[in-house]
N, CA, C and O atoms as a GROMACS GRO file, in nm:
protein
  268
    1MET      N    1  17.160  14.496   6.632
    1MET     CA    2  17.274  14.568   6.671
    1MET      C    3  17.395  14.487   6.622
    1MET      O    4  17.396  14.365   6.634
    2ALA      N    5  17.503  14.559   6.562
    2ALA     CA    6  17.626  14.489   6.514
    2ALA      C    7  17.706  14.441   6.628
    2ALA      O    8  17.710  14.503   6.734
    3ARG      N    9  17.768  14.331   6.608
    3ARG     CA   10  17.858  14.277   6.707
    3ARG      C   11  17.988  14.358   6.709
    3ARG      O   12  18.037  14.400   6.604
    4LYS      N   13  18.044  14.379   6.831
    4LYS     CA   14  18.167  14.459   6.846
    4LYS      C   15  18.276  14.361   6.808
    4LYS      O   16  18.261  14.240   6.823
    5SER      N   17  18.392  14.418   6.757
    5SER     CA   18  18.500  14.334   6.711
    5SER      C   19  18.586  14.314   6.844
    5SER      O   20  18.569  14.386   6.942
    6VAL      N   21  18.672  14.219   6.842
    6VAL     CA   22  18.769  14.201   6.955
    6VAL      C   23  18.846  14.318   6.986
    6VAL      O   24  18.866  14.347   7.104
    7ILE      N   25  18.890  14.390   6.892
    7ILE     CA   26  18.962  14.513   6.914
    7ILE      C   27  18.874  14.621   6.980
    7ILE      O   28  18.918  14.687   7.075
    8GLU      N   29  18.752  14.640   6.932
    8GLU     CA   30  18.660  14.737   7.000
    8GLU      C   31  18.643  14.704   7.142
    8GLU      O   32  18.651  14.791   7.228
    9LYS      N   33  18.616  14.568   7.170
    9LYS     CA   34  18.590  14.528   7.314
    9LYS      C   35  18.719  14.557   7.395
    9LYS      O   36  18.709  14.610   7.505
   10ALA      N   37  18.838  14.523   7.344
   10ALA     CA   38  18.962  14.542   7.415
   10ALA      C   39  18.971  14.704   7.445
   10ALA      O   40  18.988  14.747   7.559
   11GLU      N   41  18.958  14.783   7.337
   11GLU     CA   42  18.962  14.928   7.348
   11GLU      C   43  18.861  14.981   7.455
   11GLU      O   44  18.894  15.073   7.531
   12ASN      N   45  18.749  14.928   7.460
   12ASN     CA   46  18.639  14.975   7.545
   12ASN      C   47  18.683  14.946   7.693
   12ASN      O   48  18.627  15.006   7.785
   13MET      N   49  18.778  14.860   7.716
   13MET     CA   50  18.823  14.832   7.851
   13MET      C   51  18.928  14.926   7.904
   13MET      O   52  18.963  14.920   8.022
   14ILE      N   53  18.978  15.010   7.822
   14ILE     CA   54  19.080  15.111   7.861
   14ILE      C   55  19.026  15.205   7.976
   14ILE      O   56  18.925  15.273   7.960
   15GLY      N   57  19.093  15.205   8.086
   15GLY     CA   58  19.054  15.284   8.206
   15GLY      C   59  18.966  15.210   8.295
   15GLY      O   60  18.940  15.258   8.406
   16LYS      N   61  18.914  15.092   8.256
   16LYS     CA   62  18.819  15.015   8.341
   16LYS      C   63  18.881  14.906   8.421
   16LYS      O   64  18.820  14.848   8.510
   17ILE      N   65  19.004  14.880   8.387
   17ILE     CA   66  19.065  14.764   8.455
   17ILE      C   67  19.154  14.812   8.580
   17ILE      O   68  19.237  14.902   8.565
   18ASN      N   69  19.135  14.753   8.695
   18ASN     CA   70  19.204  14.788   8.812
   18ASN      C   71  19.357  14.796   8.775
   18ASN      O   72  19.404  14.697   8.719
   19PRO      N   73  19.433  14.895   8.797
   19PRO     CA   74  19.567  14.917   8.768
   19PRO      C   75  19.656  14.802   8.828
   19PRO      O   76  19.764  14.770   8.779
   20HIS      N   77  19.602  14.744   8.936
   20HIS     CA   78  19.671  14.634   9.002
   20HIS      C   79  19.681  14.508   8.907
   20HIS      O   80  19.768  14.423   8.925
   21TYR      N   81  19.595  14.501   8.816
   21TYR     CA   82  19.576  14.382   8.728
   21TYR      C   83  19.611  14.408   8.588
   21TYR      O   84  19.595  14.320   8.503
   22THR      N   85  19.659  14.526   8.557
   22THR     CA   86  19.693  14.555   8.412
   22THR      C   87  19.816  14.484   8.365
   22THR      O   88  19.895  14.438   8.448
   23LEU      N   89  19.837  14.472   8.237
   23LEU     CA   90  19.956  14.414   8.183
   23LEU      C   91  20.065  14.523   8.166
   23LEU      O   92  20.046  14.622   8.095
   24ARG      N   93  20.179  14.502   8.235
   24ARG     CA   94  20.283  14.596   8.240
   24ARG      C   95  20.381  14.578   8.123
   24ARG      O   96  20.388  14.467   8.070
   25THR      N   97  20.455  14.676   8.082
   25THR     CA   98  20.548  14.671   7.978
   25THR      C   99  20.646  14.553   8.000
   25THR      O  100  20.667  14.474   7.908
   26ASN      N  101  20.704  14.541   8.116
   26ASN     CA  102  20.805  14.431   8.142
   26ASN      C  103  20.737  14.290   8.123
   26ASN      O  104  20.800  14.193   8.081
   27GLU      N  105  20.608  14.287   8.157
   27GLU     CA  106  20.539  14.155   8.139
   27GLU      C  107  20.512  14.128   7.985
   27GLU      O  108  20.513  14.014   7.940
   28ILE      N  109  20.492  14.232   7.913
   28ILE     CA  110  20.471  14.224   7.764
   28ILE      C  111  20.601  14.173   7.707
   28ILE      O  112  20.599  14.078   7.629
   29VAL      N  113  20.713  14.231   7.742
   29VAL     CA  114  20.844  14.196   7.690
   29VAL      C  115  20.871  14.052   7.732
   29VAL      O  116  20.922  13.974   7.651
   30GLU      N  117  20.842  14.017   7.844
   30GLU     CA  118  20.872  13.875   7.891
   30GLU      C  119  20.782  13.776   7.816
   30GLU      O  120  20.826  13.665   7.787
   31LEU      N  121  20.660  13.813   7.786
   31LEU     CA  122  20.569  13.730   7.706
   31LEU      C  123  20.622  13.718   7.565
   31LEU      O  124  20.617  13.609   7.506
   32HIS      N  125  20.671  13.825   7.511
   32HIS     CA  126  20.725  13.824   7.370
   32HIS      C  127  20.858  13.741   7.366
   32HIS      O  128  20.876  13.655   7.279
   33ASN      N  129  20.947  13.768   7.458
   33ASN     CA  130  21.073  13.701   7.457
   33ASN      C  131  21.059  13.556   7.495
   33ASN      O  132  21.147  13.479   7.456
   34GLY      N  133  20.957  13.511   7.568
   34GLY     CA  134  20.949  13.378   7.607
   34GLY      C  135  20.859  13.295   7.504
   34GLY      O  136  20.830  13.178   7.528
   35SER      N  137  20.821  13.352   7.405
   35SER     CA  138  20.727  13.289   7.307
   35SER      C  139  20.796  13.273   7.177
   35SER      O  140  20.863  13.365   7.131
   36GLU      N  141  20.782  13.159   7.116
   36GLU     CA  142  20.853  13.122   6.988
   36GLU      C  143  20.811  13.208   6.863
   36GLU      O  144  20.890  13.246   6.776
   37TYR      N  145  20.674  13.233   6.867
   37TYR     CA  146  20.612  13.308   6.749
   37TYR      C  147  20.489  13.381   6.795
   37TYR      O  148  20.445  13.366   6.909
   38TRP      N  149  20.434  13.461   6.705
   38TRP     CA  150  20.323  13.548   6.748
   38TRP      C  151  20.204  13.481   6.810
   38TRP      O  152  20.148  13.526   6.910
   39PHE      N  153  20.166  13.368   6.747
   39PHE     CA  154  20.051  13.288   6.806
   39PHE      C  155  20.067  13.254   6.946
   39PHE      O  156  19.974  13.265   7.026
   40ARG      N  157  20.192  13.210   6.981
   40ARG     CA  158  20.224  13.166   7.111
   40ARG      C  159  20.210  13.296   7.220
   40ARG      O  160  20.168  13.286   7.336
   41VAL      N  161  20.254  13.413   7.157
   41VAL     CA  162  20.245  13.531   7.238
   41VAL      C  163  20.099  13.555   7.282
   41VAL      O  164  20.070  13.585   7.398
   42ILE      N  165  20.007  13.541   7.182
   42ILE     CA  166  19.872  13.553   7.213
   42ILE      C  167  19.821  13.457   7.301
   42ILE      O  168  19.749  13.493   7.393
   43VAL      N  169  19.850  13.334   7.284
   43VAL     CA  170  19.801  13.228   7.380
   43VAL      C  171  19.853  13.246   7.514
   43VAL      O  172  19.776  13.232   7.610
   44ASN      N  173  19.984  13.278   7.532
   44ASN     CA  174  20.038  13.296   7.665
   44ASN      C  175  19.976  13.420   7.732
   44ASN      O  176  19.952  13.421   7.853
   45SER      N  177  19.950  13.521   7.653
   45SER     CA  178  19.892  13.646   7.698
   45SER      C  179  19.756  13.619   7.748
   45SER      O  180  19.721  13.669   7.855
   46PHE      N  181  19.674  13.545   7.678
   46PHE     CA  182  19.544  13.505   7.723
   46PHE      C  183  19.545  13.429   7.848
   46PHE      O  184  19.462  13.456   7.935
   47ARG      N  185  19.635  13.334   7.866
   47ARG     CA  186  19.644  13.259   7.984
   47ARG      C  187  19.680  13.339   8.099
   47ARG      O  188  19.624  13.320   8.207
   48TYR      N  189  19.775  13.429   8.083
   48TYR     CA  190  19.824  13.514   8.191
   48TYR      C  191  19.703  13.614   8.227
   48TYR      O  192  19.679  13.637   8.346
   49GLY      N  193  19.634  13.668   8.134
   49GLY     CA  194  19.519  13.749   8.164
   49GLY      C  195  19.414  13.668   8.238
   49GLY      O  196  19.358  13.718   8.335
   50TYR      N  197  19.387  13.550   8.197
   50TYR     CA  198  19.286  13.466   8.264
   50TYR      C  199  19.323  13.446   8.413
   50TYR      O  200  19.241  13.455   8.505
   51MET      N  201  19.456  13.417   8.428
   51MET     CA  202  19.510  13.389   8.568
   51MET      C  203  19.490  13.515   8.646
   51MET      O  204  19.443  13.508   8.759
   52GLN      N  205  19.525  13.635   8.591
   52GLN     CA  206  19.506  13.762   8.670
   52GLN      C  207  19.360  13.782   8.700
   52GLN      O  208  19.327  13.832   8.808
   53GLY      N  209  19.271  13.746   8.610
   53GLY     CA  210  19.129  13.762   8.642
   53GLY      C  211  19.080  13.674   8.741
   53GLY      O  212  18.995  13.716   8.819
   54MET      N  213  19.122  13.554   8.749
   54MET     CA  214  19.090  13.455   8.856
   54MET      C  215  19.145  13.512   8.991
   54MET      O  216  19.077  13.501   9.094
   55LYS      N  217  19.261  13.570   8.992
   55LYS     CA  218  19.313  13.615   9.116
   55LYS      C  219  19.234  13.734   9.161
   55LYS      O  220  19.211  13.750   9.281
   56ALA      N  221  19.190  13.819   9.071
   56ALA     CA  222  19.105  13.934   9.108
   56ALA      C  223  18.966  13.885   9.161
   56ALA      O  224  18.914  13.942   9.257
   57ALA      N  225  18.911  13.785   9.100
   57ALA     CA  226  18.786  13.737   9.138
   57ALA      C  227  18.790  13.673   9.275
   57ALA      O  228  18.698  13.690   9.355
   58LYS      N  229  18.897  13.597   9.301
   58LYS     CA  230  18.912  13.533   9.435
   58LYS      C  231  18.926  13.637   9.537
   58LYS      O  232  18.871  13.625   9.646
   59ALA      N  233  19.003  13.747   9.503
   59ALA     CA  234  19.029  13.854   9.606
   59ALA      C  235  18.891  13.931   9.632
   59ALA      O  236  18.862  13.969   9.746
   60GLU      N  237  18.814  13.950   9.533
   60GLU     CA  238  18.686  14.004   9.556
   60GLU      C  239  18.594  13.916   9.638
   60GLU      O  240  18.526  13.965   9.728
   61MET      N  241  18.590  13.793   9.612
   61MET     CA  242  18.506  13.696   9.689
   61MET      C  243  18.553  13.701   9.841
   61MET      O  244  18.472  13.707   9.934
   62LYS      N  245  18.684  13.697   9.856
   62LYS     CA  246  18.736  13.701   9.994
   62LYS      C  247  18.690  13.831  10.069
   62LYS      O  248  18.647  13.831  10.184
   63LYS      N  249  18.706  13.941   9.988
   63LYS     CA  250  18.672  14.073  10.053
   63LYS      C  251  18.517  14.079  10.095
   63LYS      O  252  18.478  14.130  10.200
   64GLN      N  253  18.434  14.021   9.998
   64GLN     CA  254  18.290  14.010  10.040
   64GLN      C  255  18.262  13.924  10.157
   64GLN      O  256  18.173  13.954  10.237
   65LYS      N  257  18.337  13.817  10.167
   65LYS     CA  258  18.311  13.731  10.286
   65LYS      C  259  18.345  13.797  10.417
   65LYS      O  260  18.280  13.771  10.518
   66THR      N  261  18.446  13.883  10.416
   66THR     CA  262  18.487  13.948  10.538
   66THR      C  263  18.410  14.074  10.566
   66THR      O  264  18.421  14.130  10.675
   67ALA      N  265  18.332  14.119  10.472
   67ALA     CA  266  18.259  14.246  10.497
   67ALA      C  267  18.126  14.220  10.570
   67ALA      O  268  18.052  14.315  10.599
   0.00000   0.00000   0.00000
């Protein structure tokens, strides 16, 4: 089976991400304006997404502990 490209993987996530953790337009603008060049935009976006994912995972673990 052929490997999916990064773009295909990203597009396959459309509609599957909890809206509470999606990247909003104002956050995209802030990432763009606060980054010196396109590579830094990508790196900062990854870090922000990773942080959001960790926040979601911690919230899920806390939810499971109280259930």
